[in-house]
TORFISE-578601 format. One record per residue (C-alpha): residue number from 1; x, y, z; residue in one letter; chain. Coordinates in Angstrom, 3 decimals, padded with zeros to 6 digits. Each point is the difference from the previous one (the first is absolute). Example, Ala and Ser with C-alpha at 12.3 -4.5 7.8 and 13.67 -1.06 7.14 Angstrom:
BEGIN
i:1&u:012.300&v:-004.500&w:007.800&aa:A&ch:A
i:2&u:001.370&v:003.440&w:-000.660&aa:S&ch:A
***
This chain:
BEGIN
i:1&u:-004.689&v:020.652&w:-006.898&aa:M&ch:A
i:2&u:-001.399&v:-003.150&w:-000.100&aa:E&ch:A
i:3&u:001.761&v:-003.408&w:-000.936&aa:Y&ch:A
i:4&u:-001.558&v:-003.061&w:-000.961&aa:N&ch:A
i:5&u:001.742&v:-003.175&w:-000.367&aa:F&ch:A
i:6&u:000.232&v:-004.045&w:000.248&aa:K&ch:A
i:7&u:003.034&v:-001.360&w:002.002&aa:L&ch:A
i:8&u:002.049&v:-002.559&w:-001.808&aa:T&ch:A
i:9&u:001.260&v:-003.264&w:001.956&aa:L&ch:A
i:10&u:003.395&v:001.239&w:000.515&aa:E&ch:A
i:11&u:-001.298&v:003.963&w:001.456&aa:E&ch:A
i:12&u:-002.330&v:-001.851&w:002.161&aa:Y&ch:A
i:13&u:002.753&v:-002.552&w:001.294&aa:A&ch:A
i:14&u:001.951&v:003.202&w:000.394&aa:T&ch:A
i:15&u:-003.011&v:001.777&w:001.654&aa:A&ch:A
i:16&u:-000.006&v:-002.977&w:002.665&aa:L&ch:A
i:17&u:003.749&v:000.125&w:000.556&aa:K&ch:A
i:18&u:-000.811&v:003.363&w:001.012&aa:F&ch:A
i:19&u:-002.427&v:-000.789&w:002.496&aa:I&ch:A
i:20&u:001.672&v:-002.572&w:001.472&aa:S&ch:A
i:21&u:003.516&v:001.830&w:000.273&aa:E&ch:A
i:22&u:-002.226&v:002.841&w:001.927&aa:F&ch:A
i:23&u:-001.663&v:-003.154&w:002.407&aa:D&ch:A
i:24&u:002.792&v:000.921&w:002.524&aa:E&ch:A
i:25&u:-000.923&v:-003.183&w:002.009&aa:K&ch:A
i:26&u:000.376&v:-001.983&w:-003.182&aa:N&ch:A
i:27&u:003.651&v:001.592&w:-000.624&aa:T&ch:A
i:28&u:000.786&v:-000.848&w:003.427&aa:H&ch:A
i:29&u:-001.076&v:-003.339&w:000.247&aa:V&ch:A
i:30&u:002.443&v:-000.793&w:-003.243&aa:L&ch:A
i:31&u:002.849&v:001.590&w:001.745&aa:K&ch:A
i:32&u:-000.369&v:-002.094&w:003.106&aa:L&ch:A
i:33&u:-000.523&v:-003.084&w:-001.806&aa:I&ch:A
i:34&u:003.404&v:000.705&w:-001.804&aa:K&ch:A
i:35&u:001.516&v:000.563&w:003.605&aa:K&ch:A
i:36&u:-001.372&v:-003.300&w:001.421&aa:V&ch:A
i:37&u:001.091&v:-002.143&w:-002.911&aa:I&ch:A
i:38&u:003.501&v:001.292&w:000.234&aa:V&ch:A
i:39&u:-000.003&v:-000.062&w:003.900&aa:G&ch:A
i:40&u:-000.996&v:-003.309&w:000.252&aa:S&ch:A
i:41&u:002.544&v:-001.080&w:-002.686&aa:W&ch:A
i:42&u:002.779&v:001.374&w:001.858&aa:L&ch:A
i:43&u:-001.214&v:-001.461&w:003.445&aa:I&ch:A
i:44&u:-000.433&v:-003.410&w:-001.746&aa:M&ch:A
i:45&u:003.321&v:000.080&w:-001.206&aa:S&ch:A
i:46&u:001.774&v:000.793&w:003.020&aa:I&ch:A
i:47&u:-002.212&v:-003.113&w:001.857&aa:I&ch:A
i:48&u:001.067&v:-002.376&w:-002.947&aa:Y&ch:A
i:49&u:003.855&v:001.463&w:000.564&aa:F&ch:A
i:50&u:-000.385&v:-000.494&w:003.841&aa:V&ch:A
i:51&u:-001.551&v:-003.510&w:000.253&aa:I&ch:A
i:52&u:001.213&v:-001.707&w:-003.541&aa:Y&ch:A
i:53&u:003.221&v:001.770&w:-000.758&aa:G&ch:A
i:54&u:001.400&v:002.136&w:-002.850&aa:F&ch:A
i:55&u:-001.123&v:-002.746&w:-002.869&aa:K&ch:A
i:56&u:-003.472&v:-000.146&w:000.948&aa:A&ch:A
i:57&u:000.193&v:004.002&w:000.545&aa:F&ch:A
i:58&u:001.584&v:000.330&w:-003.601&aa:L&ch:A
i:59&u:-002.901&v:-002.445&w:-001.543&aa:V&ch:A
i:60&u:-003.066&v:001.387&w:001.872&aa:F&ch:A
i:61&u:001.461&v:003.782&w:-000.831&aa:G&ch:A
i:62&u:000.274&v:-000.721&w:-003.732&aa:V&ch:A
i:63&u:-003.203&v:-001.892&w:-000.272&aa:L&ch:A
i:64&u:-002.258&v:002.839&w:002.708&aa:A&ch:A
i:65&u:001.949&v:002.679&w:-002.091&aa:G&ch:A
i:66&u:-001.409&v:-001.207&w:-003.250&aa:L&ch:A
i:67&u:-003.197&v:-000.132&w:001.399&aa:I&ch:A
i:68&u:000.270&v:003.781&w:001.417&aa:V&ch:A
i:69&u:000.982&v:000.920&w:-003.326&aa:L&ch:A
i:70&u:-002.975&v:-001.575&w:-001.798&aa:L&ch:A
i:71&u:-002.315&v:001.503&w:002.514&aa:L&ch:A
i:72&u:001.918&v:003.792&w:-000.403&aa:F&ch:A
i:73&u:-000.282&v:-000.664&w:-003.841&aa:W&ch:A
i:74&u:-004.154&v:-000.853&w:000.335&aa:G&ch:A
i:75&u:-000.142&v:002.948&w:002.138&aa:L&ch:A
i:76&u:001.599&v:002.419&w:-002.461&aa:S&ch:A
i:77&u:-001.739&v:002.682&w:-001.808&aa:P&ch:A
i:78&u:000.182&v:-001.812&w:-003.528&aa:E&ch:A
i:79&u:-001.302&v:-003.084&w:001.200&aa:Q&ch:A
i:80&u:-003.008&v:001.628&w:002.220&aa:L&ch:A
i:81&u:-000.876&v:001.969&w:-003.071&aa:H&ch:A
i:82&u:000.021&v:-003.006&w:-002.118&aa:K&ch:A
i:83&u:-002.256&v:-001.433&w:002.526&aa:K&ch:A
i:84&u:-002.115&v:003.299&w:000.596&aa:R&ch:A
i:85&u:-000.634&v:000.017&w:-003.956&aa:L&ch:A
i:86&u:-001.186&v:-003.710&w:000.117&aa:R&ch:A
i:87&u:-002.399&v:000.932&w:002.893&aa:L&ch:A
i:88&u:-001.235&v:002.878&w:-001.791&aa:V&ch:A
i:89&u:-000.706&v:-002.256&w:-003.292&aa:K&ch:A
i:90&u:-002.016&v:-002.366&w:002.182&aa:N&ch:A
i:91&u:-002.038&v:002.764&w:001.523&aa:K&ch:A
i:92&u:-000.844&v:001.419&w:-003.740&aa:V&ch:A
i:93&u:-001.147&v:-003.440&w:-000.727&aa:N&ch:A
i:94&u:-002.082&v:-000.178&w:002.785&aa:K&ch:A
i:95&u:-001.113&v:003.483&w:-000.389&aa:N&ch:A
i:96&u:000.482&v:001.776&w:-003.198&aa:P&ch:A
i:97&u:-001.526&v:003.331&w:001.430&aa:D&ch:A
i:98&u:003.198&v:000.704&w:001.654&aa:I&ch:A
i:99&u:001.667&v:001.362&w:-002.846&aa:L&ch:A
i:100&u:-003.195&v:001.961&w:-000.819&aa:G&ch:A
i:101&u:-000.432&v:003.539&w:-000.504&aa:W&ch:A
i:102&u:001.304&v:002.423&w:002.572&aa:Q&ch:A
i:103&u:000.148&v:003.788&w:-000.060&aa:S&ch:A
i:104&u:001.464&v:002.708&w:001.961&aa:L&ch:A
i:105&u:-001.179&v:003.648&w:000.149&aa:K&ch:A
i:106&u:001.621&v:003.018&w:001.202&aa:I&ch:A
i:107&u:-002.099&v:002.400&w:001.341&aa:E&ch:A
i:108&u:000.668&v:003.390&w:001.119&aa:E&ch:A
i:109&u:001.015&v:-001.161&w:003.541&aa:N&ch:A
i:110&u:-000.357&v:-003.848&w:-000.098&aa:S&ch:A
i:111&u:001.078&v:-003.237&w:-001.763&aa:I&ch:A
i:112&u:-003.108&v:-002.368&w:-000.784&aa:I&ch:A
i:113&u:001.562&v:-003.617&w:-000.955&aa:Y&ch:A
i:114&u:-003.044&v:-002.169&w:-000.826&aa:S&ch:A
i:115&u:000.963&v:-003.957&w:-000.692&aa:F&ch:A
i:116&u:-002.434&v:-003.190&w:000.368&aa:E&ch:A
i:117&u:-002.914&v:001.989&w:001.443&aa:D&ch:A
i:118&u:002.039&v:001.492&w:002.440&aa:N&ch:A
i:119&u:001.043&v:003.897&w:000.302&aa:I&ch:A
i:120&u:002.590&v:001.336&w:001.891&aa:K&ch:A
i:121&u:-000.039&v:004.165&w:000.604&aa:K&ch:A
i:122&u:003.209&v:001.360&w:001.182&aa:T&ch:A
i:123&u:000.431&v:003.549&w:000.221&aa:N&ch:A
i:124&u:002.984&v:001.517&w:-001.763&aa:L&ch:A
i:125&u:001.679&v:001.362&w:003.386&aa:S&ch:A
i:126&u:-000.108&v:-003.389&w:001.680&aa:N&ch:A
i:127&u:002.198&v:-001.675&w:-003.126&aa:V&ch:A
i:128&u:003.510&v:-000.407&w:001.850&aa:S&ch:A
i:129&u:001.852&v:-001.373&w:-002.879&aa:K&ch:A
i:130&u:-000.303&v:-001.753&w:-003.246&aa:F&ch:A
i:131&u:002.313&v:-002.784&w:-001.543&aa:F&ch:A
i:132&u:000.970&v:-000.778&w:-003.373&aa:E&ch:A
i:133&u:001.140&v:-003.479&w:-000.984&aa:E&ch:A
i:134&u:-000.756&v:-002.506&w:-003.062&aa:D&ch:A
i:135&u:-001.917&v:002.291&w:-001.637&aa:S&ch:A
i:136&u:-002.540&v:000.723&w:002.672&aa:I&ch:A
i:137&u:-000.232&v:002.813&w:002.476&aa:I&ch:A
i:138&u:-001.459&v:-000.721&w:003.740&aa:V&ch:A
i:139&u:-001.545&v:002.845&w:001.867&aa:I&ch:A
i:140&u:000.724&v:-000.286&w:003.793&aa:I&ch:A
i:141&u:-002.162&v:002.016&w:002.519&aa:N&ch:A
i:142&u:001.288&v:001.601&w:003.560&aa:N&ch:A
i:143&u:-000.937&v:-003.273&w:001.517&aa:K&ch:A
i:144&u:002.177&v:-002.086&w:-002.233&aa:G&ch:A
i:145&u:-002.970&v:-001.918&w:-001.744&aa:N&ch:A
i:146&u:-000.116&v:000.081&w:-003.722&aa:I&ch:A
i:147&u:-002.418&v:002.338&w:-001.126&aa:S&ch:A
i:148&u:-000.116&v:-000.628&w:-004.036&aa:A&ch:A
i:149&u:002.339&v:-001.685&w:-002.439&aa:L&ch:A
i:150&u:000.214&v:001.157&w:-003.466&aa:I&ch:A
i:151&u:001.792&v:-001.784&w:-003.321&aa:P&ch:A
i:152&u:002.188&v:002.133&w:-001.780&aa:C&ch:A
i:153&u:-001.309&v:-001.146&w:-002.833&aa:S&ch:A
i:154&u:-003.119&v:001.707&w:000.057&aa:C&ch:A
i:155&u:001.544&v:003.429&w:-000.414&aa:F&ch:A
i:156&u:000.193&v:001.130&w:-003.788&aa:Q&ch:A
i:157&u:003.573&v:001.753&w:000.208&aa:T&ch:A
i:158&u:002.494&v:000.490&w:002.556&aa:P&ch:A
i:159&u:-001.049&v:003.604&w:000.303&aa:L&ch:A
i:160&u:-003.497&v:-001.760&w:001.201&aa:D&ch:A
i:161&u:001.888&v:-002.007&w:002.445&aa:R&ch:A
i:162&u:001.866&v:002.928&w:001.223&aa:E&ch:A
i:163&u:-003.119&v:002.178&w:000.749&aa:K&ch:A
i:164&u:-001.222&v:-002.624&w:002.100&aa:F&ch:A
i:165&u:003.204&v:-000.407&w:002.069&aa:I&ch:A
i:166&u:-000.325&v:004.170&w:000.241&aa:N&ch:A
i:167&u:-003.045&v:-000.545&w:001.292&aa:T&ch:A
i:168&u:000.876&v:-002.271&w:002.452&aa:L&ch:A
i:169&u:003.008&v:001.737&w:001.241&aa:N&ch:A
i:170&u:-001.800&v:003.385&w:000.225&aa:I&ch:A
i:171&u:-002.291&v:-001.479&w:002.571&aa:S&ch:A
i:172&u:002.569&v:-000.932&w:002.098&aa:N&ch:A
i:173&u:001.495&v:002.980&w:000.458&aa:H&ch:A
***
C-alpha cells in the first residue's frame, strides 16, 4: 500500500502537537512552570499577610490570583493550539515546501515515510502503537518516537482506513 498526500495547515499543526507531546522534557517543563507559578503565588501571599496584614494580603492575593489565572489561560490547550497554528502559518509562509507532497508506503515488513527529502524506514514489528486524533493517524515506534503520520483524508473510504489500521494492529502482535 502506498499513500501520497499533502498535509493541511490544521493537520500540520496537529502533527506538531503530537511531536511536542512526545517530547517528555517539554511536557515536564510546562508542568514545572505551572508548579512554580502557583508555589510562588502562595509564598508571596503568605509573606504579604505576615508583613503587611490582612488588607494588603487581600489586595495582593486578588491581583496575583488574576495574574495566575491569565498565565494558566495562556498555557491552556486551546491557546497553545492557536499559537501553534500561527507558528505553522509563519513557517509555511517562509517555506511553502513544508506542506509539500509526502508519502507513506507499507511494504512486506516495513513502513517507509518520505517527507521534505527525508526518508524514515520502520519495521512493522517496531511499531508499538498509533493514535488517531483530529483526522490524523500518528504511528509510534517502540522507542516512543514518531515513525510516520498520515491524514485520514487520504483514505478513499472508511474501509481503506480500517485496512490500514488493521495492518498496524497485526504488526503489534
